[in-house]
C-alpha positions in Angstrom: 74.1 113.9 128.3 72.7 115.3 131.5 74.8 117.2 133.8 74.4 114.5 136.5 75.7 112.0 134.0 78.7 114.2 132.9 79.6 114.7 136.6 79.5 110.8 137.2 82.0 110.4 134.4 84.2 113.3 135.6 84.4 112.5 139.3 86.2 109.2 139.0 88.6 110.9 136.7 89.3 113.5 139.2 89.9 110.9 141.9 92.3 109.0 139.4 94.3 112.2 138.8 94.5 112.9 142.5 95.9 109.4 143.3 98.3 109.8 140.5 99.4 113.3 141.6 100.0 112.0 145.1 102.2 109.1 143.7 104.2 111.2 141.3 104.7 114.3 143.3 101.9 116.2 141.7 102.4 115.2 138.2 100.0 113.1 136.2 101.3 109.8 135.4 99.9 109.3 131.9 98.4 112.8 130.8 95.5 111.0 129.2 92.0 112.1 128.8 89.7 110.8 131.5 87.5 109.4 129.0 90.2 107.6 127.3 92.0 106.2 130.3 90.0 102.9 130.3 90.6 102.5 126.5 94.3 103.2 126.5 95.1 100.9 129.4 94.1 97.9 127.1 94.7 99.4 123.8 96.7 97.4 121.2 96.2 96.5 117.5 93.3 94.2 118.4 91.0 97.2 119.7 88.0 97.1 117.6 86.9 99.8 115.5 83.5 99.5 117.1 84.8 100.3 120.5 86.9 103.2 119.3 83.8 104.7 117.6 81.9 104.4 120.9 84.6 106.1 122.9 84.7 109.0 120.4 80.9 109.3 120.2 80.7 109.2 124.0 83.4 111.9 124.3 81.3 114.1 121.9 78.5 114.0 124.3 80.7 114.6 127.3 82.5 117.6 126.0 79.3 119.2 124.6 77.5 118.2 127.8 74.6 117.1 125.6 73.1 113.6 125.4 72.4 112.5 121.9 69.1 111.2 120.9 69.3 107.6 119.5 68.6 108.8 115.9 71.7 111.3 116.4 74.0 108.5 117.5 73.8 106.4 114.4 74.9 109.0 111.8 77.6 110.2 114.2 79.0 106.7 114.6 79.0 106.2 110.7 81.0 109.4 110.3 83.6 108.4 113.0 83.9 104.9 111.4 84.7 106.3 108.1 87.3 108.7 109.3 89.1 105.9 111.3 88.9 103.4 108.5 90.0 106.0 105.9 87.1 105.0 103.8 86.5 108.4 102.2 82.7 107.9 102.4 80.2 110.9 102.0 77.8 110.6 104.7 74.3 112.4 104.1 72.0 113.4 106.8 68.5 114.6 105.8 67.0 116.0 109.1 63.9 117.9 109.7 64.5 121.6 110.6 65.6 122.2 114.2 66.0 118.3 115.0 69.6 118.5 116.1 71.7 118.2 112.9 74.1 121.1 113.7 74.3 120.1 117.4 75.3 116.5 116.4 78.0 117.5 113.7 79.5 120.2 115.9 80.1 118.0 118.9 81.5 115.0 116.7 83.8 117.4 114.9 85.1 118.9 118.2 85.8 115.1 119.7 87.6 114.2 116.6 89.9 117.3 116.6 90.8 116.4 120.2 91.0 112.7 120.3 92.5 111.6 116.9 95.9 113.4 117.5 95.8 112.1 121.0 95.5 108.5 119.9 98.0 108.9 117.1 100.7 110.1 119.5 100.0 107.4 122.0 102.6 104.6 122.0 99.8 102.0 122.3 98.6 103.1 118.8 101.9 103.7 117.1 101.5 100.9 114.7 97.8 101.3 114.4 97.0 102.2 110.7 93.8 103.8 111.6 95.6 106.6 113.5 99.1 106.3 112.0 98.6 105.5 108.3 101.7 105.5 105.8 101.1 105.3 102.1 102.9 103.1 99.6 105.6 105.6 99.1 106.3 105.9 102.8 104.6 109.3 103.3 102.8 109.8 106.6 99.1 110.1 106.3 98.1 109.8 109.9 96.8 112.3 112.6 99.9 113.0 114.8 100.1 116.5 113.6 96.3 117.0 114.1 93.2 116.9 112.1 92.2 119.5 109.5 88.3 120.2 109.4 86.6 122.4 106.8 83.0 123.7 107.6 81.5 125.0 104.4 78.0 126.3 103.8 76.3 128.6 101.0 77.1 131.6 103.1 79.7 132.4 105.6 77.1 133.3 108.1 75.5 129.7 107.7 78.9 128.0 108.2 79.6 130.1 111.2 76.4 128.7 112.9 77.8 125.4 113.1 81.3 126.8 114.0 79.9 128.8 116.7 78.4 125.7 118.1 81.6 123.9 118.0 83.3 126.8 119.7 80.6 126.6 122.5 81.3 122.8 122.8 85.1 123.5 123.4 84.3 126.0 126.1 82.1 124.0 128.4 83.5 123.1 131.9 83.9 119.5 131.0 85.6 120.3 127.5 88.1 122.5 129.3 89.0 119.9 131.8 89.5 117.2 129.1 91.8 119.7 127.3 93.6 120.4 130.4 94.0 116.7 131.2 95.5 116.2 127.7 97.7 119.2 127.8 95.9 120.9 125.0 95.5 124.5 124.6 93.6 126.8 122.0 96.2 128.5 120.0 94.0 130.5 117.7 90.4 131.4 118.3 88.5 133.9 116.0 85.4 134.2 114.0 86.3 131.7 111.4 89.3 129.5 112.7 90.3 127.4 115.8 93.7 126.0 116.0 94.6 123.6 118.9 98.2 123.0 120.2 97.8 119.4 119.2 97.8 120.7 115.5 94.1 120.3 114.7 92.5 123.2 112.8 88.8 123.9 112.2 87.9 126.5 109.7 84.5 128.0 108.7 84.2 129.3 104.9 81.7 130.4 102.4 80.8 127.9 99.6 79.1 130.5 97.5 79.9 130.6 93.8 82.0 133.6 94.2 84.2 132.4 97.1 87.7 131.3 96.5 88.4 128.3 98.7 90.9 126.3 96.4 94.1 125.4 98.1 93.2 124.1 101.5 93.6 120.3 102.4 91.2 118.7 104.8 90.8 115.3 106.5 87.0 116.1 107.1 84.7 118.1 105.0 81.6 119.3 106.9 78.7 120.7 104.4 76.2 122.6 106.3 72.8 123.4 104.4 74.1 121.3 101.7 71.1 121.4 99.6 71.9 124.9 98.7 75.5 124.3 97.7 75.9 124.2 93.9 76.9 120.9 92.3 79.6 122.7 90.6 81.2 124.2 93.7 81.0 120.7 95.5 82.7 119.0 92.5 85.3 121.5 91.4 86.2 123.3 94.8 85.3 121.4 97.8 85.7 117.5 97.0 89.2 118.0 95.8 90.3 119.3 99.3 90.0 115.7 100.7 91.5 114.0 97.7 95.1 113.7 99.2 93.8 112.3 102.5 90.9 110.3 101.2 88.8 112.4 103.7 85.3 111.9 104.8 82.5 114.2 103.9 79.5 114.9 106.2 76.7 116.7 104.2 73.6 117.6 106.4 70.6 119.6 105.0 67.0 119.5 104.4 64.8 118.8 101.4 64.1 121.6 98.8 62.5 122.1 95.4 65.6 121.5 93.2 67.9 118.6 92.9 71.7 119.1 93.3 74.8 117.3 94.4 73.3 116.7 97.9 70.1 115.1 96.4 72.2 113.0 94.0 74.6 111.7 96.7 71.5 110.7 98.8 70.2 108.6 96.0 73.6 107.1 95.3 73.8 106.3 99.0 70.5 104.7 99.0 71.2 102.5 95.9 74.6 101.4 97.4 72.8 100.5 100.6 70.3 98.3 98.6 73.2 96.6 96.9 74.6 95.6 100.4 76.9 98.5 101.0 77.2 100.3 104.2 74.6 102.9 105.3 75.8 106.3 104.5 72.4 108.1 104.2 70.3 108.9 107.4 67.0 110.5 107.2 64.7 111.6 110.0 61.3 113.6 109.7 59.7 115.5 112.4 58.0 112.4 114.0 61.3 110.9 115.0 62.5 114.0 116.7 59.1 114.5 118.3 59.4 111.1 119.9 62.2 112.5 122.0 61.1 116.1 122.3 57.4 116.7 123.0 57.6 120.4 122.7 59.0 120.0 119.2 56.2 117.8 118.2 53.6 120.2 119.6 55.1 123.1 117.6 55.1 121.1 114.4 51.6 120.0 114.8 50.6 123.7 115.0 52.6 124.4 111.8 50.7 121.6 110.1 47.4 123.0 111.3 48.3 126.6 110.3 49.9 125.7 106.8 48.4 122.3 106.0 49.9 119.0 105.8 50.3 119.3 102.1 52.0 122.7 102.1 55.4 123.0 100.5 56.7 124.5 103.8 55.6 121.4 105.9 56.6 118.9 103.4 60.2 120.2 103.1 61.0 121.6 106.5 59.4 118.8 108.6 58.6 115.8 106.4 61.8 115.8 104.4 60.1 115.6 101.2 61.7 116.9 98.0 59.1 119.0 96.3 60.6 118.6 92.8 57.4 119.6 91.1 58.1 123.2 92.3 61.7 123.6 91.1 62.3 120.9 88.5 60.6 120.9 85.2 59.6 117.3 85.4 60.0 114.8 88.2 61.3 111.2 87.7 57.7 109.9 88.4 56.6 112.1 85.3 59.4 111.5 82.9 59.5 107.8 83.7 55.6 107.2 83.5 54.6 104.4 81.4 52.5 106.6 79.2 55.5 108.8 78.5 58.5 106.3 78.7 57.4 103.7 76.0 59.1 100.4 76.5 57.3 98.3 74.1 55.9 98.6 70.6 57.1 100.6 67.7 57.4 103.8 69.6 59.9 102.1 72.0 62.4 102.1 69.1 64.6 104.8 67.7 64.8 105.5 64.0 61.5 104.0 63.0 59.3 106.5 61.0 55.9 105.7 59.4 55.5 107.3 55.9 51.6 107.1 56.4 51.9 109.5 59.4 53.4 112.8 59.8 56.7 113.9 61.2 57.6 117.2 62.7 61.0 118.5 64.2 62.6 121.0 66.4 66.1 122.4 66.0 68.0 124.1 68.8 71.3 125.5 67.6 74.3 125.1 69.8 75.9 128.1 71.2 79.4 128.1 72.7 80.1 124.5 74.1 76.5 123.4 73.5 75.6 120.9 70.8 73.1 121.5 68.0 70.2 119.0 68.5 67.3 118.0 66.0 64.4 116.2 67.6 62.1 114.4 65.3 58.6 113.4 66.6 55.8 111.6 64.8 52.2 112.7 65.0 48.7 111.7 63.5 47.1 115.1 62.8 44.2 113.1 61.2 43.3 111.5 64.6 43.4 114.0 67.6 43.8 112.7 71.0 41.4 115.4 72.3 38.8 117.1 70.0 36.5 119.3 72.2 34.1 122.2 71.1 34.9 125.3 72.9 33.1 128.6 73.1 34.1 131.0 70.3 33.5 134.6 69.4 33.8 133.9 65.7 30.9 134.4 63.3 30.1 130.6 63.4 29.9 130.6 67.1 32.0 127.5 67.7 35.4 126.3 67.6 37.3 123.0 68.6 40.4 122.4 70.7 42.3 119.6 69.4 45.5 118.1 70.9 47.8 115.5 69.6 50.0 112.7 70.9 53.7 113.3 69.8 56.4 110.5 69.9 60.1 111.0 69.6 61.5 108.8 66.8 65.0 110.0 66.5 67.7 112.7 67.5 70.4 114.3 65.6 73.2 115.7 67.7 76.1 117.7 66.1 79.0 119.0 68.1 81.5 121.6 67.2 81.4 125.2 66.0 81.7 124.8 62.2 78.2 125.9 61.2 78.7 125.3 57.4 79.3 121.5 58.3 76.5 121.5 60.6 74.0 123.2 58.1 74.8 120.6 55.5 74.4 117.6 57.9 71.0 119.0 59.1 69.6 119.6 55.6 70.8 116.0 54.7 69.1 114.5 57.6 65.8 116.4 57.4 65.5 115.4 53.6 65.6 111.8 54.5 62.6 111.9 57.1 59.9 110.4 55.0 56.9 112.8 55.7 58.3 115.8 57.4 55.6 118.6 57.4 56.4 121.1 60.2 59.7 122.3 61.6 60.3 124.7 64.5 63.6 126.5 64.5 65.4 128.5 67.3 65.5 131.8 65.5 67.5 133.7 68.3 70.9 135.0 67.4 72.7 132.6 65.0 69.5 130.7 64.4 68.0 133.6 62.6 70.6 133.4 59.8 70.5 129.6 59.6 66.7 129.9 59.5 66.9 131.9 56.2 69.1 129.3 54.7 66.8 126.5 55.8 63.8 128.2 54.2 65.9 128.4 50.9 66.8 124.8 51.0 63.6 122.9 52.2 61.1 125.6 52.7 59.1 124.6 49.5 58.4 121.1 51.1 58.3 121.8 54.9 56.4 124.5 56.9 59.0 126.3 58.9 58.3 128.3 62.0 61.0 130.4 63.3 60.7 131.0 67.1 62.5 133.8 68.8 62.8 132.6 72.4 61.9 135.7 74.1 60.9 135.1 77.8 57.1 135.2 77.2 57.3 133.0 74.1 59.7 130.5 75.9 57.4 130.5 79.0 54.4 129.7 76.7 56.2 127.0 74.8 57.6 125.2 78.0 54.2 125.3 79.7 52.5 123.6 76.7 55.3 121.1 76.6 55.0 120.4 80.3 51.2 119.9 80.1 51.7 117.4 77.2 54.3 115.4 79.1 52.2 115.1 82.3 49.1 114.1 80.3 51.0 111.5 78.1 50.7 113.3 75.0 54.6 113.6 74.6 56.4 110.4 74.5 59.9 109.1 73.9 61.3 105.6 73.2 62.6 103.6 76.1 63.2 100.0 74.7 66.3 98.1 75.6 68.1 99.1 72.7 67.1 102.8 72.8 68.4 103.1 76.5 71.8 102.1 75.4 72.0 104.9 72.9 74.1 108.0 74.2 71.5 110.4 72.8 68.7 108.8 74.8 70.8 109.0 78.0 71.7 112.7 77.4 67.9 113.5 76.8 66.8 111.9 80.0 69.6 113.2 82.0 68.9 116.9 80.7 65.1 116.5 81.3 65.7 115.4 84.7 68.2 118.3 85.5 66.2 121.0 83.9 65.1 123.5 86.6 62.3 126.0 86.5 61.4 129.2 88.3 58.7 131.9 88.0 58.9 135.6 87.6 55.2 136.6 88.0 53.4 134.2 85.4 56.5 133.7 83.3 58.0 130.3 83.7 61.7 130.2 83.3 63.4 126.9 82.3 67.2 126.5 82.5 69.9 124.0 83.3 71.6 123.8 86.5 74.3 126.6 87.3 77.1 124.1 86.4 79.9 124.4 83.8 78.9 121.2 82.1 75.3 121.4 82.4 73.2 121.5 79.2 69.6 121.9 78.1 70.1 121.4 74.2 67.8 118.3 74.1 65.2 120.0 76.3 65.0 123.1 74.1 65.0 120.9 70.9 62.2 118.7 72.4 60.1 121.6 73.3 60.5 123.1 69.8 59.6 119.7 68.2 56.5 119.6 70.5 55.5 123.0 69.4 56.0 122.1 65.8 53.7 119.1 66.1 51.0 120.9 68.0 49.2 122.1 65.1 48.9 120.7 61.6 50.4 122.6 58.7 48.5 125.8 57.7 49.8 126.0 54.1 51.9 129.1 54.9 55.6 127.9 54.5 57.1 130.4 57.0 55.9 132.0 60.2 58.4 133.9 62.6 57.3 134.7 66.1 59.1 137.8 67.5 57.1 138.7 70.5 58.7 141.5 72.6 61.7 141.5 70.2 63.0 145.2 69.7 64.3 146.4 66.5 67.1 149.1 66.6 
């Protein structure tokens, strides 16, 4: 909102106050905010929520002395609506960098901290459930005693960016005039807490994994740079803070390379919208912002020219594109590709092995709370998918590169920590596979002991490869696995019956969650940093793919121990 527009709204209020002071001997007659005076004069239970939302959004612009762009008003209005209707919505906003997301959230939070207690304490809204809600047990759940707002970010410094912006909004000349009109003062004002005399409190806190934030109760939860807050932190520590109030969450951020709770909530909001629900996700790339700010548009165009339109920096920061291929082991497009996700034919089914073909398997032994998973794939080593002559330095001067298509036909998952029972179940299961030829076993830690026992039990019939998953070996194996997936040489069943199987759901879920990062040339694959996250099915599938990559050599046992130190 321009300064001229602010003054035009304030001047009539000054004239009204002057008239009231003359009529009441210098005291204001109603003590109401100049912005709210027109509303309260007609307020009753029939005041539409839409009108209340409009007033609060207008007040946010007034006190911040900033006029919102049209694309900022829509998410602001939805946030306010959810708070008024006690919907408990999680509103997500994916904005390009420097397009006004922090400015928007700070102004709206400041307006809510001022106005909600004002409305709740006004006799016109005494019976209005939007401001003065009482639960079934008669407990008061309204805003008379103020609004509690928590601002959280991956680091305290990041939360303080929005917090300082909110402080600035409360210090504008117009904001000070509004506070004075309402008889509100700032009771506490420091680097991470603001308390108003109407009872409202705004706090800025870190949402890092090490931070201890449990205990607070909020009406509104503001997540800044939400893409970098861990899913575990949001679910375990932050979301419970608004449980007692059925509070509203405003999560703002930009796209990145890895999925998390912010990404998952965006997808959920979009799906609910398609099913007829309210719009809770708002997304604006640089072109939307540039339509209202030519300087911004000129700068982004320079960045595109410098880095390239397809660069990760431009795609994430300005196009709002999630570059999951950089941070996720596989993307949804890759794992659900028709050549990988088989929905018809024999390989769309689970438990269908062909005795005329070959089977290979991978075993990832569970550690701690993880499960032991056996993945069985079928492969035709007599008919390679790729057979190419390559240059060789051997005496005959030629060699062949062969690659095979592997199809998952079954899984065995065993939970619990009784390894005697596990071992017996695994041996029984493997012996029932009609033509099992090769087996790759995680020979790290406990797996080394169980590997020796497997050799004793079935080593005469099955070629067993023990794999010590050192960083180099795991990187190599996962790189091969990824190449086979994207090329369609690794498949899994996805028929209607298969998709109802819990093992299928765990496999897909873990594959989509699996993250990757690089240290030099080494690719590190791991599950998200969450207490319940697992990668058992991923490691088992990787080992099965490794087992099926080469036909049996005739040697029954081969153990890779790259970079393994013996003491």
